[in-house]
C-alpha positions in Angstrom: -29.9 8.2 267.1 -27.7 5.8 268.9 -25.0 7.2 271.2 -21.5 6.9 269.8 -19.3 4.4 271.8 -16.5 7.0 271.4 -17.3 9.3 274.3 -15.1 12.2 275.1 -13.5 12.0 278.5 -13.2 15.1 280.6 -9.7 16.6 280.4 -7.9 16.2 283.8 -6.6 19.4 285.4 -3.0 18.0 285.4 -1.4 14.9 284.1 0.1 12.5 286.6 3.1 10.4 285.6 2.5 6.7 285.5 5.3 6.1 288.1 3.4 8.3 290.6 0.3 6.1 290.2 2.5 3.1 291.0 3.8 4.8 294.2 0.2 5.6 295.2 -0.8 2.0 294.7 2.2 0.7 296.7 1.4 2.9 299.7 -2.4 2.8 299.5 -4.4 1.8 302.6 -5.8 -1.7 302.1 -7.7 -4.0 304.5 -5.3 -6.9 304.0 -1.6 -7.1 302.9 -2.2 -6.9 299.2 0.7 -8.5 297.3 1.9 -6.6 294.2 2.5 -8.7 291.1 6.0 -9.3 289.5 4.8 -7.1 286.6 4.2 -4.2 289.0 7.8 -4.3 290.3 9.2 -4.6 286.8 7.3 -1.6 285.7 8.2 0.4 288.9 11.9 0.0 288.3 11.8 0.4 284.5 10.0 3.8 284.5 12.0 7.0 285.3 11.7 7.7 289.1 9.9 10.8 290.3 11.6 11.9 293.6 9.2 14.8 294.2 6.2 12.5 293.7 7.5 9.8 296.1 8.5 12.4 298.6 5.0 14.0 298.5 3.3 10.6 299.1 5.6 9.6 302.0 5.4 13.1 303.6 1.6 12.6 303.9 2.0 9.4 305.8 2.5 9.5 309.6 4.8 7.2 311.5 1.7 5.2 312.5 0.7 4.9 308.8 4.1 3.6 307.8 4.0 1.0 310.6 0.7 -0.1 309.2 2.1 -0.3 305.7 5.4 -1.9 306.6 4.7 -4.9 304.4 4.9 -2.6 301.3 8.1 -1.1 302.6 9.7 -4.6 303.1 8.9 -5.6 299.6 10.2 -2.3 298.1 13.5 -2.8 299.8 13.8 -6.5 298.9 12.8 -5.9 295.2 15.2 -3.0 295.0 18.1 -5.1 296.4 17.4 -7.7 293.7 17.6 -5.0 290.9 20.8 -3.5 292.3 22.4 -6.9 292.5 21.4 -7.7 288.9 23.3 -4.6 287.7 21.2 -4.0 284.6 20.6 -0.6 283.1 18.3 1.2 284.0 16.7 -0.8 286.8 19.8 -0.7 289.1 20.0 3.1 289.0 16.2 3.5 289.4 16.3 1.1 292.4 19.1 3.1 294.1 17.3 6.5 293.4 14.1 5.1 294.7 15.7 3.8 297.9 17.5 7.1 298.5 14.2 9.0 298.4 12.4 6.3 300.4 15.0 6.1 303.2 15.5 9.8 303.3 11.8 10.4 303.9 11.1 7.5 306.2 14.2 7.8 308.5 13.8 11.5 309.2 10.3 11.1 310.7 9.8 11.3 314.5 9.1 7.9 316.0 8.1 6.9 319.5 10.8 4.2 319.5 13.2 5.3 316.8 15.3 2.1 316.6 12.7 -0.6 316.7 10.1 1.4 314.7 12.5 2.1 311.8 13.6 -1.5 311.7 10.0 -2.6 311.7 9.1 -0.3 308.8 12.2 -0.9 306.6 13.0 -4.6 307.0 10.9 -6.2 309.8 12.1 -7.1 313.3 12.3 -10.8 312.5 14.2 -10.4 309.2 16.4 -7.4 309.8 19.6 -9.4 310.2 19.4 -11.2 306.9 17.9 -8.3 304.9 20.3 -5.7 306.2 23.4 -7.9 305.9 22.4 -8.5 302.3 21.6 -4.8 301.7 25.0 -3.5 303.1 26.9 -6.3 301.2 25.1 -5.2 298.0 26.0 -1.5 298.5 29.6 -2.5 299.3 29.8 -4.5 296.1 28.4 -1.8 293.9 30.6 0.9 295.4 33.7 -1.3 294.8 32.9 -2.5 291.3 29.6 -1.2 290.0 29.1 -1.2 286.2 29.7 2.6 285.9 30.9 5.5 288.0 27.4 6.9 288.0 26.0 3.7 289.6 28.8 3.6 292.1 28.1 7.3 293.1 24.4 6.5 293.5 25.2 3.6 295.8 27.3 5.9 298.0 24.5 8.4 298.1 22.0 5.7 299.2 24.4 4.5 301.9 24.9 8.2 303.0 21.1 8.6 303.2 20.7 5.5 305.3 23.5 6.2 307.7 22.6 9.9 308.2 18.9 9.0 308.7 19.5 6.0 311.0 22.4 7.5 312.9 20.7 7.2 316.3 19.5 3.6 315.7 21.2 0.2 315.8 21.0 -0.1 312.0 24.5 1.5 311.7 26.0 -1.6 313.4 25.6 -3.5 310.1 28.1 -1.0 308.5 30.6 -1.6 311.3 30.2 -5.4 310.8 30.8 -5.0 307.1 33.9 -2.9 306.4 33.2 -0.4 303.6 36.6 1.3 303.9 38.3 -0.6 301.0 35.5 0.0 298.6 35.3 3.7 299.5 39.0 4.1 299.0 38.9 2.2 295.7 36.3 4.6 294.4 38.3 7.6 295.6 41.5 6.2 293.9 39.7 5.6 290.6 37.8 8.8 290.3 39.2 11.6 288.1 37.3 14.5 289.6 38.5 15.5 293.1 35.1 16.9 294.0 33.6 13.4 293.6 35.7 12.3 296.6 33.5 14.4 298.9 30.6 12.1 299.4 32.6 8.9 300.2 34.8 11.0 302.5 31.8 12.4 304.3 30.4 8.9 304.6 33.6 7.7 306.1 33.5 10.6 308.6 30.1 9.6 309.8 31.0 5.9 310.1 34.3 6.7 311.9 32.4 8.8 314.5 29.6 6.3 315.2 29.8 5.4 318.9 33.6 5.8 318.7 33.8 6.6 322.4 31.8 3.5 323.4 33.7 0.8 321.4 36.7 0.4 319.1 35.4 1.8 315.9 36.9 -0.1 312.9 36.8 2.9 310.6 38.8 4.9 313.1 41.5 2.2 313.1 41.5 2.3 309.3 42.2 6.0 309.2 45.2 5.5 311.6 46.8 3.0 309.3 46.0 4.3 305.8 49.1 5.1 303.7 47.9 5.2 300.1 49.4 8.4 298.7 47.1 8.6 295.7 43.9 8.2 297.6 45.0 10.6 300.3 46.1 13.2 297.8 42.7 13.0 296.0 40.9 13.3 299.3 42.9 16.4 300.2 42.1 17.9 296.8 38.4 17.1 297.4 38.5 18.9 300.8 39.9 21.9 299.0 37.1 21.9 296.4 34.4 21.7 299.0 36.0 24.5 301.1 36.1 26.7 298.1 32.5 26.0 297.3 31.4 26.7 300.9 33.5 29.9 301.0 31.8 31.0 297.7 28.4 30.8 299.5 29.6 33.7 301.7 30.8 35.7 298.7 27.5 35.2 296.9 25.9 37.2 299.8 28.5 39.9 300.0 31.5 40.3 297.7 34.2 41.8 300.0 37.0 42.6 297.6 37.4 46.3 297.1 36.9 47.5 293.5 39.9 49.2 291.9 39.2 52.8 291.0 38.0 53.7 287.5 36.1 56.5 285.9 33.1 54.1 285.2 33.0 53.1 288.9 32.9 56.8 289.9 30.0 57.5 287.5 28.2 54.5 288.8 28.6 55.6 292.4 26.7 58.9 291.6 24.1 57.1 289.5 25.5 57.8 286.0 26.9 54.3 285.3 25.0 54.1 282.0 27.2 56.9 280.5 30.2 54.7 281.0 28.5 51.7 279.4 28.6 50.0 282.8 27.0 46.6 282.9 24.1 46.2 285.4 24.8 43.7 288.2 22.5 41.7 290.3 21.1 43.6 293.2 22.8 42.9 296.5 20.6 41.7 299.3 19.4 44.2 301.9 20.9 44.2 305.4 18.0 42.1 306.8 18.2 39.6 303.8 22.0 39.4 304.2 21.6 38.7 307.9 19.2 35.8 307.2 21.5 34.4 304.5 24.6 34.7 306.7 22.7 33.0 309.6 22.2 29.9 307.3 25.9 29.6 306.6 28.0 27.5 306.4 26.6 25.3 303.7 25.7 21.7 304.6 28.8 20.6 302.7 30.8 21.8 305.8 30.0 18.3 307.1 33.2 17.3 305.3 35.1 19.0 308.1 34.2 16.2 310.5 36.0 13.6 308.3 38.9 16.0 307.7 39.4 16.5 311.5 39.4 12.7 312.1 41.9 12.1 309.3 44.1 15.0 310.6 44.0 13.7 314.1 44.8 10.2 313.1 47.1 10.3 310.1 50.3 12.3 309.7 50.5 11.5 306.0 47.2 13.1 305.4 48.3 16.2 307.4 51.4 16.5 305.2 49.4 16.2 302.0 46.8 18.7 303.1 49.5 21.3 303.9 51.8 20.7 301.0 49.7 19.8 298.0 49.4 22.3 295.2 46.0 22.7 293.4 45.4 20.7 290.2 44.1 23.9 288.6 46.8 26.5 288.7 44.1 29.3 288.8 42.8 28.0 292.1 44.4 28.1 295.5 45.9 24.9 297.1 43.7 22.7 299.2 45.3 24.2 302.4 44.8 27.7 301.0 41.1 26.9 300.3 40.7 25.5 303.8 42.2 28.6 305.4 40.1 30.9 303.3 36.9 29.1 304.3 38.0 29.1 307.9 38.5 32.9 307.7 34.9 33.4 306.5 33.5 31.0 309.0 35.3 32.8 311.9 34.0 36.2 311.0 30.4 34.9 311.2 30.9 32.2 313.9 28.8 34.2 316.4 25.7 34.0 314.3 24.6 30.4 315.2 25.6 27.5 317.5 26.1 25.5 314.3 28.6 27.9 312.9 30.4 28.0 316.3 30.7 24.2 316.3 32.2 24.1 312.8 34.5 26.8 314.0 35.7 24.5 316.8 36.3 21.8 314.3 38.6 24.0 312.2 40.5 25.1 315.3 41.0 21.4 316.3 42.4 20.8 312.8 44.7 23.8 313.0 45.9 22.9 316.5 46.9 19.5 315.3 48.8 20.9 312.3 50.7 23.6 314.2 51.7 21.1 316.9 53.5 19.0 314.3 57.0 20.4 314.4 57.8 19.4 310.7 54.6 21.1 309.4 55.1 24.1 311.8 58.6 24.7 310.3 57.2 24.5 306.8 54.3 26.8 307.6 56.8 29.4 309.1 59.1 29.5 306.0 58.9 30.5 302.4 58.5 26.8 301.5 55.0 27.0 302.9 53.7 30.1 301.2 50.0 30.0 300.2 47.5 32.2 298.4 44.6 32.8 300.7 41.6 35.1 300.3 40.8 36.3 303.8 37.3 37.5 304.8 36.8 41.3 304.7 33.0 41.3 305.2 33.0 43.1 308.6 35.1 45.8 310.1 37.7 46.0 311.6 39.7 44.7 308.7 43.4 43.7 308.7 45.7 45.0 305.9 44.9 43.6 302.5 47.7 41.4 301.2 47.1 39.7 297.8 50.5 37.9 297.3 51.4 34.4 298.4 52.1 34.5 302.2 53.8 32.4 304.8 51.0 30.1 306.1 51.7 30.8 309.8 51.1 34.5 309.2 47.8 33.7 307.5 46.8 31.6 310.5 47.7 34.5 312.9 45.4 36.8 310.8 42.5 34.3 311.0 42.9 34.0 314.8 43.1 37.9 315.1 39.9 38.2 313.0 38.2 35.5 315.1 38.9 37.4 318.3 37.9 40.8 316.8 34.6 39.7 315.4 33.2 37.4 318.1 33.3 39.6 321.2 30.0 39.2 323.1 29.0 39.5 326.7 28.0 35.9 326.6 31.5 35.0 325.4 32.2 31.7 323.6 35.1 31.0 325.9 36.1 27.7 324.3 36.4 29.4 320.9 38.8 32.1 322.4 40.8 29.5 324.4 41.4 27.5 321.2 42.3 30.6 319.1 44.7 32.0 321.7 46.2 28.5 322.2 47.1 28.3 318.4 48.7 31.8 318.6 50.7 30.7 321.7 51.9 27.6 319.8 53.0 29.5 316.7 54.8 32.3 318.7 56.6 29.8 320.9 57.7 27.9 317.8 58.9 31.2 316.1 60.7 32.1 319.3 62.5 28.8 319.7 63.4 28.6 316.0 64.3 32.3 315.8 62.3 32.8 312.7 61.9 36.6 312.2 58.8 37.1 310.1 57.7 40.4 308.6 54.1 40.8 309.8 51.7 43.6 310.9 52.6 42.7 314.5 51.0 46.0 315.8 47.6 44.6 314.7 48.2 41.5 316.8 49.2 43.5 319.9 46.2 45.8 319.4 43.8 42.9 319.1 45.1 41.1 322.2 45.2 44.2 324.4 41.7 45.3 323.1 40.5 41.9 324.1 42.0 42.4 327.6 40.1 45.7 327.8 36.9 44.0 326.8 37.4 41.3 329.5 38.0 44.0 332.1 34.9 46.0 331.0 32.5 43.0 331.1 34.2 41.1 333.9 30.9 40.7 335.8 29.4 38.8 332.9 32.5 36.8 331.9 33.9 35.7 335.3 30.9 33.3 335.8 31.4 31.6 332.4 32.8 28.1 332.1 36.5 28.2 331.1 36.9 31.9 331.9 39.8 31.3 334.3 41.7 29.3 331.7 41.0 32.0 329.0 42.4 34.7 331.2 45.5 32.7 332.1 46.2 31.9 328.5 45.8 35.5 327.3 48.2 36.8 329.9 50.7 34.1 329.2 50.6 34.9 325.5 51.3 38.6 326.0 54.1 37.9 328.5 55.6 35.4 326.2 55.7 37.9 323.3 57.1 40.5 325.7 59.9 38.4 327.0 60.8 36.6 323.8 60.1 39.3 321.2 63.7 39.8 320.4 63.9 36.3 319.1 61.1 36.4 316.5 60.2 40.1 315.8 61.8 41.3 312.5 63.0 44.7 313.9 63.3 46.8 317.1 60.4 49.0 316.0 58.0 46.0 316.3 59.3 45.2 319.7 59.2 48.9 320.8 55.5 49.0 319.6 54.6 46.1 321.9 56.1 47.9 325.0 54.4 51.2 324.1 51.0 49.5 323.7 51.4 47.9 327.1 52.3 51.3 328.6 49.1 52.7 327.0 47.1 49.9 328.6 48.4 51.0 332.0 45.5 51.4 334.4 43.5 48.8 332.6 46.0 46.1 333.6 45.5 46.9 337.3 41.7 46.9 336.9 42.0 43.6 335.0 44.0 42.0 337.8 41.6 43.2 340.5 38.4 42.3 338.5 39.5 38.7 338.3 41.3 38.6 341.7 44.5 37.5 340.0 46.6 38.5 343.0 45.4 35.4 344.7 45.9 33.2 341.7 48.7 31.2 340.1 48.8 33.6 337.2 49.6 36.6 339.5 53.3 36.5 338.5 52.5 36.9 334.8 50.0 39.8 335.2 52.4 41.5 337.6 55.1 41.4 334.9 52.8 43.4 332.6 52.0 45.9 335.3 55.6 46.3 336.3 56.6 46.9 332.7 53.8 49.5 332.3 54.8 51.3 335.5 58.5 51.2 334.6 58.0 53.0 331.3 55.3 55.3 332.6 57.8 56.7 335.1 60.4 57.1 332.5 58.0 58.9 330.1 56.7 61.2 332.8 60.3 62.0 333.8 61.1 62.8 330.1 58.0 65.0 329.8 59.1 67.0 332.8 62.2 68.1 330.9 60.2 69.6 328.0 58.5 72.9 327.9 55.4 71.7 326.0 55.1 68.4 328.0 54.5 66.5 324.8 56.7 63.7 323.5 57.0 62.9 319.8 57.2 59.4 318.4 61.0 59.6 318.2 61.3 60.7 321.8 59.0 57.9 322.9 61.0 55.4 321.0 64.2 56.6 322.5 62.8 56.4 326.0 61.6 52.8 325.4 65.0 51.8 324.0 66.8 53.4 327.0 64.4 51.8 329.4 65.4 48.2 328.4 68.6 48.6 330.5 66.8 49.1 333.8 64.1 46.5 333.0 64.1 43.0 334.3 61.4 40.6 333.1 61.4 37.5 335.3 59.1 35.3 333.3 57.8 31.9 334.2 59.7 29.1 332.5 56.7 27.2 331.3 55.1 30.0 329.2 56.2 28.5 325.9 55.2 25.0 326.9 51.8 23.6 326.1 49.9 20.4 326.3 49.3 18.5 323.0 45.8 18.1 321.6 43.9 15.4 323.3 40.6 14.4 321.8 39.3 13.1 325.1 39.3 16.7 326.4 36.7 17.7 323.7 34.6 14.6 323.6 31.3 16.4 324.5 31.8 19.0 321.8 32.8 16.4 319.2 29.6 14.5 319.9 27.5 17.6 319.3 29.5 18.3 316.1 28.7 14.8 314.8 25.0 15.4 315.4 25.1 18.6 313.5 27.1 17.0 310.6 24.4 14.2 310.4 21.7 16.8 310.0 23.8 18.6 307.4 24.3 15.4 305.4 20.5 15.0 305.3 20.2 18.6 304.0 22.9 17.9 301.4 21.0 14.9 300.1 17.8 16.9 299.9 19.6 19.6 297.9 20.8 17.0 295.4 17.3 15.6 295.0 15.9 19.1 294.3 
């Protein structure tokens, strides 16, 4: 019997998409530079792309393999540019998606000569000028006026992938030669969803920080001069959206709002929640799991803070919009409220990683710029500037819970107090504390000069500052050798003396002022140990610390004298308050005149830190793009 020509093929273990076969053919090892046909390229860009398939193939190739296969890479980029220029559905979108995956995979590999090797692989050393000028112009055109919002967004993602991957190479210079700012702002102005402004704004932040200390960066100049209210407002709303999203990542690990009492909650607490029809909730992570999750925070979207800082530092109109805009959704906090909420969560966990600390610096730079603006400071210190802010309560000690809209300056003071309370370590992050105390000093000096008397839990602020002083005294041997320790000590003492000498002008009642004096008397011996531990007697700040010691000694003598008149030797709160009030008459505080004067923010003073932050933001943008692909 003749064998049938219809023979059954063995069933493959898994089916591989046709597009993956094309990727394999494109990056297959051949003895000579095999030229793919025009039909091959048409099919490659007509089929739905497979990002995981292309990522897997490129991940298996070493830098040396890619250098050997550079001819295929050159053709891929050139053919993709042609399809993007044509602007036909679906080949233009497929080309952009393919380039995003290709560039993201190739540019993040470790090369012996990063700049020349990446240029050789992507465009070729001889043709890079013409190819990349064409590529950047093509992206610029699509971002400005692509056939759809979806295509324009994909072009921004492709540009973001290229810039974040090639940030340490000379390829970024092609984006400084071709100004993308008008196209990015046109996209921002035309988008309806504020969250869609995030990627173009992050892209702008990376471009504005590229070698900005080595040459006059054109994007930095653009930020200085930009006055389009509509675009600035949408960017501010986008910053608020991203800050809420980043804050919610912390809440997903630990929800820190206390539950209100109910009979069902009580039954649930003792394991009888089913009797109350209580809904089961997802299991909270264990302490170890939570620690790992917290260590990974903030989310990569925090890279938007770099662009936010640059805009705040350069543009007063953006500062005004960020602070004053209301939320588009009435159920959500304002952009500024969202920024402050995220900052609060970031500060309570800033000690967990160098990355979190760097983003903490960035938020402090932003806040310092805002509080130094006298117009904004006035708004933030009055009812006009009330905001709703959810502050972090994930770790003790906790400040009083206030759910109403609050004066923004008081929220900022709470955030600074929390930052001090939750980041005390022997290996102290002195820069973080210098910036935090500096912001408190600026706010209190403004309140004092303006004579705004704000109701606030001032006792918590005094307790935090004096507890910090005790901490510095206890661990002086570890801290005195740290960079910036001397400035930190001077700033802390100056802040306490300023509050002591000007309290009458900004504290709402005498009880708050009396409480500050009493807490300084309680600190007593610690002040002397603090002075001696840091040898302040021989330092310019000796006058300030001596003021504190003299106040403490003055009231200590009065209290001891009053105790001597009593049989039980114990003074009640009223008696202590009476002694403090009477003690004002014999007390003279000769404060230094420059305590409420401070130097304005200068970016040059923080150049090294900002360079480190830019590098972290670049890595986070790469992570952000990988999250989108997956």
